[in-house]
ZATIDREN-292020 format. One record per residue (C-alpha): residue number from 1; residue in one letter; x negated, y, z. Coordinates in Angstrom, 3 decimals. Layout:
vogu / sevo / u / v / w
NUM / a / X / Y / Z
...
% end
This chain:
vogu / sevo / u / v / w
1 / m / 2.813 / 5.582 / 3.892
2 / p / 0.886 / 4.730 / 1.023
3 / e / 1.846 / 0.944 / 0.033
4 / l / 0.500 / -1.319 / -2.435
5 / p / 1.550 / 0.728 / -5.555
6 / d / -0.028 / 4.177 / -4.163
7 / v / -3.224 / 2.245 / -3.423
8 / e / -3.618 / 0.776 / -6.825
9 / i / -3.165 / 4.416 / -8.567
10 / f / -5.587 / 5.498 / -6.152
11 / r / -7.900 / 2.973 / -7.144
12 / q / -7.499 / 3.677 / -10.968
13 / y / -7.944 / 7.098 / -10.528
14 / v / -11.347 / 6.909 / -8.719
15 / n / -12.386 / 4.651 / -11.692
16 / s / -11.266 / 7.411 / -13.969
17 / t / -13.182 / 10.209 / -11.760
18 / a / -16.066 / 9.266 / -9.945
19 / l / -17.953 / 6.101 / -11.099
20 / h / -21.362 / 5.887 / -12.037
21 / k / -22.362 / 9.168 / -10.602
22 / e / -25.035 / 9.401 / -8.130
23 / i / -24.203 / 10.811 / -4.573
24 / d / -26.547 / 13.242 / -3.393
25 / q / -24.336 / 14.186 / 0.007
26 / v / -22.197 / 12.699 / 2.703
27 / d / -20.084 / 15.013 / 4.577
28 / l / -18.148 / 12.811 / 7.485
29 / q / -15.665 / 14.732 / 9.105
30 / s / -13.905 / 12.962 / 11.651
31 / r / -15.908 / 10.203 / 13.191
32 / d / -13.032 / 8.926 / 15.076
33 / m / -11.700 / 7.391 / 11.929
34 / l / -14.742 / 5.151 / 11.398
35 / e / -14.035 / 1.321 / 12.071
36 / g / -17.383 / -0.914 / 12.751
37 / v / -19.825 / 1.255 / 11.580
38 / s / -21.781 / 4.595 / 12.468
39 / p / -21.953 / 8.176 / 11.208
40 / s / -25.800 / 7.470 / 10.401
41 / q / -24.762 / 4.210 / 8.818
42 / i / -22.285 / 5.307 / 6.857
43 / k / -24.295 / 8.488 / 5.176
44 / r / -27.494 / 5.646 / 5.272
45 / t / -25.328 / 3.473 / 2.778
46 / l / -23.761 / 6.084 / 0.183
47 / k / -26.085 / 8.370 / -0.387
48 / g / -28.396 / 8.072 / -3.129
49 / e / -26.284 / 5.409 / -4.295
50 / r / -23.429 / 5.508 / -7.174
51 / l / -20.198 / 4.007 / -6.914
52 / v / -19.769 / 1.064 / -9.622
53 / s / -16.610 / -0.724 / -9.195
54 / t / -13.447 / -0.956 / -7.308
55 / d / -10.827 / -3.635 / -5.778
56 / c / -8.127 / -3.143 / -3.601
57 / h / -6.250 / -5.795 / -1.012
58 / g / -3.001 / -4.491 / -0.111
59 / k / -2.877 / -1.287 / 1.201
60 / h / -6.793 / -1.363 / 1.660
61 / l / -9.081 / 0.238 / -0.967
62 / f / -12.583 / -0.856 / -1.746
63 / i / -15.154 / 0.950 / -3.778
64 / k / -18.722 / -1.025 / -4.058
65 / t / -21.685 / 0.920 / -4.616
66 / s / -25.011 / 0.100 / -6.480
67 / g / -26.549 / -1.091 / -3.216
68 / g / -24.181 / -3.715 / -3.099
69 / s / -21.830 / -2.541 / -0.324
70 / w / -18.225 / -1.852 / -0.175
71 / l / -17.061 / 1.323 / 1.430
72 / m / -13.258 / 0.607 / 2.568
73 / l / -10.679 / 3.233 / 3.023
74 / y / -7.027 / 2.520 / 4.541
75 / f / -4.596 / 5.386 / 4.277
76 / g / -2.656 / 5.197 / 7.061
77 / m / 0.536 / 7.272 / 6.896
78 / t / -0.637 / 10.353 / 4.728
79 / g / -4.284 / 9.248 / 3.059
80 / f / -5.000 / 9.995 / -0.590
81 / v / -8.214 / 10.807 / -2.606
82 / k / -8.838 / 13.846 / -4.573
83 / y / -11.768 / 14.438 / -7.327
84 / f / -12.659 / 18.104 / -7.414
85 / k / -15.366 / 20.930 / -8.284
86 / n / -14.723 / 24.048 / -6.697
87 / p / -14.637 / 24.075 / -2.738
88 / e / -11.221 / 25.971 / -3.085
89 / k / -9.747 / 22.753 / -4.291
90 / s / -10.822 / 20.871 / -1.515
91 / p / -7.833 / 19.041 / 0.416
92 / a / -7.088 / 20.480 / 3.676
93 / h / -7.793 / 17.557 / 5.980
94 / n / -10.635 / 15.923 / 4.304
95 / r / -12.414 / 12.954 / 6.515
96 / l / -15.094 / 11.834 / 4.197
97 / r / -16.367 / 13.781 / 1.156
98 / l / -18.993 / 12.540 / -1.275
99 / r / -20.852 / 15.064 / -3.374
100 / f / -21.902 / 13.741 / -6.594
101 / s / -25.244 / 14.946 / -8.762
102 / n / -23.033 / 16.377 / -11.164
103 / g / -21.411 / 18.940 / -8.942
104 / y / -18.167 / 17.254 / -8.415
105 / h / -16.560 / 15.952 / -4.877
106 / l / -14.675 / 12.600 / -4.087
107 / a / -12.715 / 13.618 / -0.802
108 / y / -10.882 / 11.117 / 1.496
109 / d / -7.932 / 13.304 / 3.142
110 / c / -5.870 / 11.931 / 5.902
111 / q / -3.863 / 14.508 / 7.519
112 / r / -2.378 / 12.727 / 10.459
113 / k / -5.728 / 10.460 / 10.923
114 / l / -4.067 / 7.352 / 11.160
115 / g / -6.371 / 5.519 / 8.416
116 / e / -9.909 / 3.928 / 8.594
117 / i / -13.121 / 4.106 / 6.865
118 / a / -15.617 / 1.122 / 7.053
119 / l / -18.264 / -0.839 / 5.199
120 / t / -18.215 / -4.454 / 4.223
121 / d / -20.628 / -6.553 / 2.128
122 / n / -17.799 / -8.462 / 1.026
123 / p / -13.480 / -7.712 / 0.923
124 / a / -12.843 / -11.119 / 0.867
125 / l / -14.548 / -11.424 / 4.238
126 / f / -12.667 / -8.114 / 5.387
127 / v / -9.596 / -9.417 / 4.785
128 / e / -10.401 / -12.610 / 6.331
129 / a / -11.650 / -10.978 / 9.798
130 / n / -8.542 / -8.447 / 9.808
131 / d / -5.887 / -11.381 / 9.255
132 / l / -4.710 / -10.131 / 6.351
133 / g / -2.415 / -11.902 / 4.428
134 / p / -2.429 / -12.487 / 0.664
135 / d / -1.982 / -9.166 / -1.802
136 / a / 1.533 / -8.967 / -2.866
137 / l / 0.488 / -9.265 / -6.557
138 / d / -2.180 / -12.114 / -6.048
139 / p / -1.047 / -14.403 / -8.775
140 / g / -2.100 / -17.038 / -6.530
141 / f / 0.606 / -15.983 / -4.101
142 / d / 2.969 / -17.759 / -6.188
143 / l / 6.571 / -18.866 / -5.386
144 / g / 5.513 / -22.210 / -3.238
145 / r / 3.208 / -19.751 / -1.168
146 / f / 5.934 / -17.522 / -0.758
147 / r / 8.303 / -19.781 / 0.365
148 / e / 5.942 / -21.163 / 2.637
149 / t / 5.405 / -18.101 / 4.204
150 / f / 9.408 / -17.372 / 4.715
151 / q / 10.970 / -20.552 / 5.220
152 / t / 10.748 / -21.073 / 8.657
153 / r / 10.626 / -17.625 / 10.270
154 / r / 13.062 / -16.264 / 12.457
155 / a / 12.363 / -12.816 / 11.668
156 / s / 14.473 / -10.471 / 9.825
157 / v / 13.195 / -10.925 / 6.154
158 / k / 12.850 / -6.770 / 6.063
159 / s / 10.194 / -7.609 / 8.760
160 / a / 8.293 / -10.118 / 7.481
161 / l / 8.170 / -8.371 / 4.106
162 / m / 6.226 / -5.847 / 5.896
163 / n / 3.927 / -7.913 / 8.260
164 / q / 0.892 / -7.714 / 6.881
165 / k / -0.289 / -10.456 / 8.350
166 / y / 2.071 / -12.667 / 5.771
167 / i / 1.581 / -10.297 / 2.947
168 / a / -0.394 / -7.485 / 2.481
169 / g / 0.528 / -4.309 / 0.768
170 / i / 4.298 / -3.756 / 1.322
171 / g / 5.815 / -1.203 / 3.858
172 / n / 8.885 / 0.607 / 4.454
173 / i / 9.978 / 1.912 / 1.307
174 / y / 9.183 / -0.778 / -0.934
175 / s / 10.474 / -3.261 / 1.021
176 / d / 14.006 / -1.625 / 0.981
177 / e / 13.997 / -1.704 / -2.697
178 / i / 12.970 / -5.242 / -3.239
179 / l / 15.319 / -6.168 / -0.656
180 / f / 17.982 / -4.266 / -2.828
181 / q / 17.081 / -5.430 / -6.402
182 / a / 17.580 / -8.746 / -4.386
183 / g / 20.373 / -8.432 / -3.042
184 / v / 19.555 / -9.328 / 0.457
185 / h / 20.501 / -7.747 / 3.416
186 / p / 17.656 / -6.448 / 5.516
187 / g / 18.884 / -7.861 / 8.750
188 / t / 18.722 / -11.590 / 7.588
189 / l / 17.049 / -14.090 / 9.218
190 / c / 14.140 / -15.308 / 6.809
191 / n / 14.955 / -18.873 / 7.662
192 / q / 18.702 / -17.870 / 6.533
193 / l / 17.444 / -17.860 / 2.735
194 / d / 18.435 / -20.266 / 0.597
195 / e / 16.498 / -21.379 / -2.851
196 / d / 17.737 / -19.141 / -5.158
197 / e / 17.581 / -16.093 / -2.466
198 / t / 13.801 / -16.787 / -1.862
199 / k / 13.172 / -17.308 / -5.567
200 / t / 15.051 / -14.213 / -6.567
201 / l / 13.214 / -12.194 / -3.652
202 / h / 9.605 / -13.283 / -4.987
203 / s / 10.655 / -12.196 / -8.693
204 / k / 12.092 / -8.858 / -7.467
205 / m / 8.738 / -8.022 / -5.235
206 / h / 6.657 / -8.453 / -8.419
207 / h / 9.319 / -6.324 / -10.563
208 / v / 9.073 / -3.634 / -8.043
209 / l / 5.935 / -3.186 / -7.101
210 / s / 4.797 / -3.457 / -10.615
211 / a / 7.534 / -0.801 / -12.045
212 / a / 6.366 / 1.269 / -9.134
213 / i / 2.235 / 1.081 / -10.507
214 / k / 3.616 / 1.958 / -13.905
215 / t / 5.471 / 5.048 / -13.113
216 / r / 3.109 / 6.284 / -10.880
217 / a / 4.978 / 5.639 / -7.868
218 / e / 7.021 / 8.749 / -8.832
219 / p / 10.537 / 8.112 / -7.699
220 / s / 12.066 / 10.476 / -10.471
221 / r / 10.253 / 7.943 / -13.023
222 / l / 11.545 / 4.553 / -11.480
223 / p / 14.316 / 2.825 / -12.951
224 / s / 17.821 / 3.966 / -12.783
225 / s / 18.759 / 1.001 / -11.054
226 / f / 16.029 / 1.516 / -8.158
227 / i / 17.457 / 2.795 / -4.645
228 / i / 14.226 / 4.683 / -3.745
229 / p / 15.533 / 7.857 / -5.534
230 / h / 18.708 / 7.549 / -3.480
231 / r / 17.011 / 6.541 / -0.227
232 / r / 19.157 / 8.719 / 2.346
233 / g / 22.029 / 8.397 / 4.640
234 / d / 24.432 / 10.439 / 2.120
235 / g / 22.752 / 8.252 / -0.869
236 / i / 24.959 / 6.835 / -3.735
237 / c / 24.008 / 3.321 / -4.696
238 / p / 23.261 / 3.333 / -8.488
239 / k / 24.617 / -0.005 / -8.959
240 / c / 27.492 / 0.135 / -7.682
241 / k / 28.396 / 3.841 / -6.777
242 / g / 29.359 / 3.075 / -2.953
243 / r / 27.709 / 4.850 / 0.051
244 / i / 23.996 / 3.695 / 0.912
245 / e / 23.912 / 2.976 / 4.877
246 / k / 20.953 / 3.178 / 7.117
247 / t / 20.345 / 0.621 / 9.711
248 / i / 17.308 / 0.285 / 12.194
249 / i / 15.544 / -3.421 / 11.824
250 / g / 12.185 / -4.158 / 13.886
251 / g / 12.179 / -0.460 / 14.937
252 / r / 12.113 / 0.609 / 11.259
253 / a / 14.464 / 2.529 / 9.616
254 / s / 16.454 / 0.574 / 6.762
255 / y / 18.092 / 1.749 / 3.755
256 / y / 20.516 / -0.388 / 1.899
257 / c / 24.015 / -0.869 / 0.085
258 / p / 26.593 / -2.925 / 2.187
259 / q / 28.619 / -3.870 / -1.008
260 / c / 25.234 / -5.145 / -2.927
261 / q / 23.692 / -6.354 / 0.236
262 / q / 26.119 / -8.554 / 2.353
263 / s / 24.991 / -9.941 / 5.599
264 / k / 25.409 / -13.424 / 6.048
265 / e / 28.304 / -13.127 / 8.233
266 / k / 30.558 / -11.185 / 5.675
267 / k / 29.536 / -13.581 / 2.808
% end
């Protein structure tokens, strides 16, 4: 699933390709992916406008039009955006396609249709209305706020990192990496974290997400100390060379090193 680093990369991609070009056609292929907006409203709002700026919050991408409205794209498990000219380059599962006056297109592709398309007048109001927590890389989400989010909860730290109401942007893959870098077992309860562990977790959250953005979220380009390229049942820990194990936390598969991330019971 696209997580915060992926969505930030999508945002940068839209900035470098599709901004400041007039939309002369709006092709909506999947009406069932619309959230709180009608097909006619989408077309009326976008046609004849230009895309002028972008923003993102967690896993949500916001694209502002010259008319003042924001197009919101949520990518679900399989979503991405693609800018292209030749029709044969169109992605196979495009759900919304904007054609620009220069002959190019911007397509939102989402194979499994688990994403969403919406309009909003204000991204901040959208975030509030959808009960999203702070963006994981928001400078205002400092250690104090992070500590408040975790210190009293009895959920596993893995589940809490992935809960978009607590923190927006972290999913299954990057929660595993953050926990690995922090040396915290994924099954540890939030209220079991001591002050040093909480501080380290907050620091590693920034480190991991920033590194993923810098490397364009390509596993082969991530630092050699990252677990993501080895995130499988027979993987080898890049730190201690032990065997990576898989467990289920909150219904989700979690990969971790039992030596580098010992449970509280074993310490």
